[in-house]
C-alpha positions as CSV (number, residue, x, y, z in Angstrom):
1,M,30.6,16.4,-28.9
2,A,32.2,13.0,-29.9
3,V,29.9,10.1,-30.0
4,G,31.8,8.2,-27.3
5,L,31.6,11.2,-24.9
6,Q,27.9,11.8,-25.7
7,N,27.1,8.2,-25.0
8,N,29.0,8.4,-21.6
9,F,27.2,11.6,-20.8
10,Q,23.8,9.9,-21.5
11,L,24.8,6.8,-19.6
12,N,25.8,9.0,-16.6
13,N,22.5,10.6,-16.8
14,I,20.6,7.4,-16.8
15,L,22.6,6.1,-13.9
16,R,21.9,9.1,-11.8
17,M,18.2,9.4,-12.3
18,I,16.0,8.1,-9.6
19,E,13.7,5.1,-9.8
20,F,10.6,5.1,-7.8
21,K,8.3,2.1,-7.3
22,I,5.1,1.7,-5.3
23,L,5.0,-1.7,-3.5
24,K,1.7,-1.4,-1.9
25,K,-1.2,1.1,-1.5
26,S,-3.3,1.2,1.7
27,K,-7.0,0.4,1.4
28,K,-7.7,2.5,4.5
29,S,-6.1,5.8,3.3
30,Q,-3.9,7.3,0.6
31,A,-0.8,6.0,2.3
32,R,1.6,4.1,0.1
33,L,4.7,1.8,0.7
34,G,7.5,2.2,-1.8
35,F,11.2,2.4,-2.6
36,L,13.2,5.1,-4.2
37,K,16.5,4.2,-5.8
38,T,19.3,6.6,-6.5
39,E,23.0,6.3,-7.5
40,N,23.9,6.4,-3.8
41,G,21.5,3.8,-2.6
42,E,17.8,2.9,-2.1
43,I,15.4,4.2,0.5
44,E,12.2,2.8,1.8
45,T,9.2,5.2,1.7
46,P,7.5,6.8,3.4
47,T,10.4,8.2,5.4
48,L,11.7,11.2,7.3
49,V,14.5,13.3,5.8
50,P,16.6,14.8,8.6
51,V,17.9,18.2,7.9
52,A,21.7,18.6,7.4
53,T,21.7,22.3,6.8
54,Q,25.4,22.9,6.4
55,A,26.2,19.3,5.3
56,V,25.9,18.1,8.9
57,V,23.1,17.0,11.2
58,K,24.0,19.2,14.2
59,T,26.1,17.5,16.9
60,L,26.3,14.1,15.0
61,T,28.9,12.6,12.6
62,S,27.6,11.1,9.3
63,E,28.4,7.6,10.8
64,E,26.2,8.4,13.8
65,V,23.4,9.7,11.7
66,E,23.4,6.4,9.7
67,K,23.0,4.5,13.0
68,T,19.8,6.4,13.8
69,K,18.3,4.5,10.8
70,S,18.2,7.7,8.7
71,Q,18.2,6.8,5.0
72,I,18.4,10.2,3.3
73,L,19.3,13.8,4.3
74,I,18.7,17.3,3.0
75,C,21.3,20.1,2.8
76,N,20.7,23.8,2.4
77,T,21.7,25.3,-0.9
78,F,21.7,28.9,0.3
79,H,23.9,28.3,3.4
80,L,26.3,26.0,1.5
81,H,26.6,28.7,-1.1
82,L,27.6,31.2,1.6
83,K,30.1,28.8,3.3
84,P,32.2,27.1,2.3
85,G,30.9,27.7,-1.3
86,E,29.9,25.2,-3.9
87,E,33.3,25.4,-5.7
88,I,35.0,24.1,-2.6
89,I,32.5,21.2,-2.3
90,K,32.7,20.3,-5.9
91,K,36.6,20.1,-5.8
92,A,36.2,17.9,-2.7
93,G,34.3,15.4,-4.9
94,G,30.8,16.7,-4.1
95,V,28.7,16.9,-1.1
96,H,28.5,13.1,-0.4
97,Q,32.3,12.8,-0.3
98,F,32.7,16.2,1.5
99,M,30.5,15.1,4.5
100,N,31.3,11.4,4.2
101,W,27.7,10.4,3.7
102,H,27.3,7.4,1.3
103,K,23.5,7.4,1.2
104,P,21.1,9.5,-0.8
105,L,21.1,13.3,-0.5
106,M,18.7,16.1,-1.4
107,T,19.5,19.8,-1.6
108,D,16.7,22.4,-1.3
109,S,16.6,25.3,-3.8
110,G,17.1,28.3,-1.5
111,G,13.4,29.2,-1.9
112,Y,12.8,29.0,1.9
113,Q,15.3,31.7,2.6
114,V,13.2,34.1,0.5
115,F,10.7,33.7,3.3
116,S,13.0,33.3,6.3
117,L,15.2,36.3,5.4
118,G,12.2,38.3,4.0
119,F,8.8,38.6,5.5
120,G,9.7,35.9,8.1
121,F,12.4,38.2,9.4
122,D,10.3,41.3,9.1
123,F,7.4,40.1,11.1
124,Q,9.2,37.3,13.2
125,L,7.1,34.6,11.5
126,G,7.6,30.9,11.3
127,K,5.9,28.6,8.8
128,F,3.4,27.7,11.5
129,S,3.0,31.0,13.1
130,K,-0.3,31.6,15.0
131,N,-2.4,34.7,14.5
132,P,-0.1,37.7,15.2
133,K,-1.0,40.3,17.9
134,E,-0.6,43.0,15.3
135,E,-2.2,42.9,11.8
136,I,0.3,41.8,9.1
137,K,-0.4,43.2,5.6
138,I,1.4,41.4,2.8
139,G,-0.5,42.7,-0.3
140,K,0.2,42.7,-3.9
141,N,3.6,44.1,-4.8
142,S,4.7,44.1,-1.2
143,Q,8.5,43.8,-0.7
144,P,10.4,42.6,2.4
145,K,12.7,45.1,4.1
146,K,16.0,43.2,3.7
147,I,15.6,41.4,0.4
148,K,14.2,42.3,-3.0
149,I,12.1,39.8,-5.0
150,T,12.0,40.3,-8.8
151,K,10.8,38.3,-11.8
152,E,14.4,37.2,-12.4
153,G,15.1,36.1,-8.8
154,V,15.9,37.5,-5.4
155,F,18.5,40.0,-4.2
156,F,19.7,39.1,-0.7
157,T,22.0,40.7,1.9
158,S,24.3,38.0,3.2
159,P,23.6,37.3,6.9
160,L,27.4,36.7,7.2
161,D,29.1,39.8,6.0
162,G,26.4,42.1,4.6
163,Q,27.5,41.6,1.0
164,K,24.8,41.7,-1.7
165,L,24.1,38.5,-3.6
166,F,21.5,37.3,-6.1
167,L,19.9,34.0,-6.4
168,G,17.4,33.1,-9.1
169,P,16.4,29.8,-10.8
170,K,19.6,29.6,-13.0
171,E,21.9,30.4,-10.0
172,S,20.1,27.8,-7.8
173,I,20.4,25.0,-10.4
174,R,24.1,25.8,-11.0
175,I,24.9,25.7,-7.3
176,Q,22.9,22.5,-6.7
177,E,24.6,20.8,-9.7
178,K,28.0,21.7,-8.2
179,L,27.0,20.4,-4.8
180,G,26.0,17.1,-6.4
181,A,23.1,15.7,-4.4
182,D,21.0,13.0,-5.8
183,I,17.7,15.0,-5.7
184,I,17.6,18.8,-6.2
185,F,14.6,21.2,-6.1
186,A,13.5,24.0,-8.4
187,F,13.8,27.5,-7.2
188,D,10.6,28.8,-5.7
189,E,9.3,31.5,-3.4
190,C,8.0,30.1,-0.1
191,P,5.4,32.8,0.8
192,A,4.8,33.9,4.4
193,P,1.7,33.0,6.4
194,F,-1.0,35.7,6.4
195,S,-0.1,36.7,2.8
196,S,-3.1,38.1,1.0
197,Y,-4.7,36.2,-1.9
198,E,-3.4,38.8,-4.4
199,Y,0.2,38.4,-3.1
200,L,0.0,34.6,-3.2
201,K,-1.3,34.7,-6.8
202,E,1.6,37.0,-7.9
203,S,4.1,34.8,-6.0
204,L,2.7,31.7,-7.6
205,E,3.3,33.1,-11.1
206,R,6.9,33.7,-10.2
207,T,7.4,30.2,-8.8
208,H,5.8,28.7,-12.0
209,Y,8.0,30.8,-14.3
210,W,11.1,29.9,-12.3
211,A,10.1,26.2,-12.5
212,E,10.2,26.2,-16.3
213,I,13.6,28.0,-16.2
214,C,15.1,25.4,-13.8
215,L,14.0,22.6,-16.1
216,K,15.8,24.2,-19.1
217,E,18.9,25.0,-17.1
218,K,19.6,21.7,-15.6
219,K,22.4,19.8,-17.4
220,S,23.3,17.2,-14.8
221,G,21.9,13.7,-14.3
222,Q,20.4,14.7,-10.9
223,S,16.7,14.3,-10.3
224,L,14.9,17.6,-10.2
225,F,11.7,18.1,-8.2
226,G,9.2,20.9,-8.9
227,I,7.6,22.7,-6.0
228,I,4.0,23.4,-5.6
229,Q,2.8,26.5,-3.7
230,G,-0.6,28.3,-3.3
231,G,-0.9,28.7,0.4
232,K,-4.2,27.9,2.0
233,Y,-6.3,28.6,-1.1
234,K,-7.8,25.7,-2.8
235,N,-7.9,27.1,-6.3
236,L,-4.3,28.2,-6.1
237,R,-3.1,24.9,-4.7
238,I,-4.9,23.0,-7.5
239,E,-3.6,25.4,-10.2
240,S,-0.1,25.0,-8.9
241,A,-0.3,21.2,-8.6
242,K,-1.6,20.9,-12.2
243,F,0.9,23.2,-13.6
244,I,3.9,21.6,-12.0
245,A,2.5,18.1,-12.6
246,N,2.4,18.9,-16.4
247,L,6.1,19.7,-16.5
248,D,8.9,17.2,-16.9
249,F,9.9,16.9,-13.2
250,D,11.1,13.7,-11.6
251,G,9.1,14.3,-8.5
252,F,7.2,17.0,-6.6
253,G,7.8,19.1,-3.5
254,I,4.8,20.6,-1.6
255,G,5.8,23.8,0.1
256,G,4.5,26.9,1.8
257,E,2.1,27.3,4.6
258,F,-0.5,24.7,5.6
259,G,-3.3,26.6,7.3
260,K,-4.0,27.3,11.0
261,N,-4.5,23.7,12.2
262,K,-4.2,20.0,11.4
263,K,-7.5,19.8,9.7
264,E,-6.5,22.6,7.2
265,M,-3.2,20.9,6.6
266,E,-5.0,17.7,5.8
267,K,-7.3,19.5,3.3
268,I,-4.5,21.3,1.6
269,L,-2.5,18.0,1.2
270,R,-5.7,16.4,-0.2
271,W,-6.3,19.1,-2.7
272,T,-2.7,19.0,-3.9
273,I,-2.0,15.3,-4.1
274,K,-5.2,14.6,-5.9
275,E,-3.7,16.4,-8.9
276,L,-0.3,14.6,-8.9
277,P,0.5,11.4,-10.9
278,D,0.9,8.2,-8.9
279,N,4.2,7.2,-10.4
280,K,6.3,10.0,-9.1
281,P,7.5,10.6,-5.6
282,R,6.0,13.4,-3.4
283,H,8.1,15.3,-0.8
284,L,6.6,17.5,1.8
285,L,8.9,20.5,2.7
286,G,9.5,21.5,6.3
287,V,6.7,19.5,8.0
288,G,7.0,16.5,10.3
289,S,6.1,16.9,13.9
290,L,5.2,13.8,15.9
291,E,1.5,14.6,15.7
292,D,1.7,15.3,11.9
293,L,3.1,11.9,11.0
294,K,-0.3,10.2,10.6
295,I,-1.8,13.0,8.5
296,I,1.3,13.3,6.3
297,I,1.6,9.5,5.5
298,Q,-2.1,8.8,5.2
299,S,-2.3,11.7,2.7
300,G,0.1,9.9,0.4
301,V,3.4,11.8,1.0
302,D,6.5,9.7,0.4
303,T,9.3,11.7,2.0
304,F,9.3,14.8,4.3
305,D,12.0,16.9,5.9
306,C,11.7,18.4,9.3
307,T,14.0,19.9,12.0
308,I,11.8,19.0,15.0
309,P,13.7,15.8,16.2
310,T,17.1,17.6,16.0
311,H,16.0,21.2,17.0
312,Y,14.1,20.1,20.0
313,A,16.9,17.8,21.1
314,R,19.3,20.7,21.3
315,R,16.8,22.4,23.7
316,G,16.6,19.4,26.0
317,I,13.3,18.0,24.6
318,A,13.1,14.1,24.1
319,F,10.4,12.3,22.3
320,G,9.5,8.7,23.0
321,S,6.8,6.2,23.9
322,F,5.9,8.6,26.7
323,G,5.2,11.5,24.3
324,K,7.5,14.4,25.1
325,I,9.6,15.4,28.1
326,D,11.7,18.4,28.9
327,L,15.0,17.2,30.5
328,R,15.9,20.7,31.6
329,K,13.5,20.2,34.5
330,K,15.1,19.5,37.8
331,K,13.0,16.6,38.6
332,F,14.7,14.4,36.1
333,L,17.9,14.5,38.1
334,K,16.3,12.0,40.4
335,E,15.2,9.5,37.7
336,K,17.5,6.5,37.3
337,T,15.6,4.9,34.5
338,P,16.6,4.8,30.8
339,L,15.4,7.9,28.8
340,D,12.8,5.5,27.2
341,P,12.7,1.9,28.5
342,K,10.9,0.9,25.3
343,C,13.7,2.2,23.0
344,D,16.7,0.2,21.9
345,C,18.8,3.1,20.7
346,Y,22.4,3.7,21.8
347,T,21.4,6.5,24.2
348,C,18.6,4.5,25.9
349,Q,20.7,1.4,26.3
350,N,23.6,3.2,27.9
351,Y,22.4,6.3,29.8
352,K,19.8,7.3,32.4
353,R,17.5,10.2,32.6
354,N,19.4,11.6,35.6
355,Y,22.7,11.9,33.7
356,L,21.1,13.2,30.5
357,S,19.3,15.9,32.5
358,H,22.6,16.8,34.2
359,L,24.3,17.2,30.8
360,I,21.5,19.4,29.4
361,R,21.3,21.6,32.5
362,A,25.1,21.9,32.5
363,K,24.9,22.9,28.8
364,E,27.4,20.1,27.9
365,I,27.6,19.3,24.1
366,T,27.4,15.5,24.8
367,G,23.9,15.9,26.1
368,L,22.8,17.5,22.9
369,K,24.4,14.6,20.9
370,L,22.8,11.9,22.9
371,L,19.3,13.5,22.7
372,T,19.6,14.2,19.0
373,F,20.7,10.6,18.3
374,H,17.6,9.2,20.4
375,N,15.1,11.6,18.8
376,L,16.1,10.7,15.3
377,Y,16.2,7.1,16.0
378,F,12.7,7.2,17.7
379,F,11.2,9.0,14.7
380,N,12.8,6.7,12.2
381,K,11.8,3.6,14.2
382,L,8.2,4.8,14.5
383,I,8.0,5.4,10.7
384,E,9.6,2.0,10.2
385,K,6.7,0.6,12.2
386,I,4.1,2.6,10.0
387,R,5.7,1.1,6.9
388,Q,5.2,-2.4,8.3
389,E,1.6,-1.6,9.1
390,I,1.0,-0.4,5.5
391,K,2.5,-3.6,4.3
392,E,0.2,-5.5,6.6
393,G,-2.9,-3.5,5.7
394,K,-3.2,-2.0,9.1
395,F,-2.6,1.7,8.3
């Protein structure tokens, strides 16, 4: 490589690496106020990362998402690989230009689909499934019915057309590099709840092996986060946190299940974060309900992605200063007040509960859009308030 080209390549790498700085630490908890700088802008932390699975926050344009005070989004590597394909997105100038989003972006690794299309599909489990009616046995060497997990990666059957496809650490990194997000994640296995200790230990070894391959494979200047697993077991969580923390990652993702209740989640986060260095950002994968926010932020998490504000909105559920309401209920047709009188978002300033309830009950797309906008704005505004409280020493 010519010296000039080599220098340009190194310069591009430097420009694209993130910069993370802690501005203040709480004296009341492990919460911390910071900022994370990327090539595509800065974000204040802690913050919610709304999910833009297929390069879109469902029902909203990118411009509308920005007006909800959202600072950064996360797209899904597996689904964008299926459609339209990373080559199309690369030729469009990368995922930022493709979706007209000029703020920071993350892409996940595809590891969650190892769970959702694997044991999650087999047993109809979610990440926070309660104790099942029937006993679930996921022991050592167990395999899901529709995918095959190997040391090299995972063989999937496409949910679109039934075609066979393979995704491993090398493939995940190559896809994410072509997508071009600011922050990418190492390929991992997100194990199912109720997995046995033996299975989780075996799975953890794969995730650690894949993490090392991801680091070797990455050629771009994107920032790469390693993912910590280990389920509900303290020794496995600590082992994983120490292993991933000792590798040359730019930040850390905390994944997998988080126990049966909020107390268990708090313990798991404490075990994990205690082993991580202070100077790198921590991202919590797939967690962020309204009641989780305090635990997440006071545990020392900087960013976290969650579908709850958007997923619930599309089912007629609104969050606000009132807690949570279901606008599918007929009684809201009689209420002439704003959705949340204490909210200054576009939806609350322009539409009443009776109209929003009508739209939801009539299955009109506009109702989904207006509720999605409000829920995201409400979550972001609430977290903005928490950042201010950390700054003032109140949180």
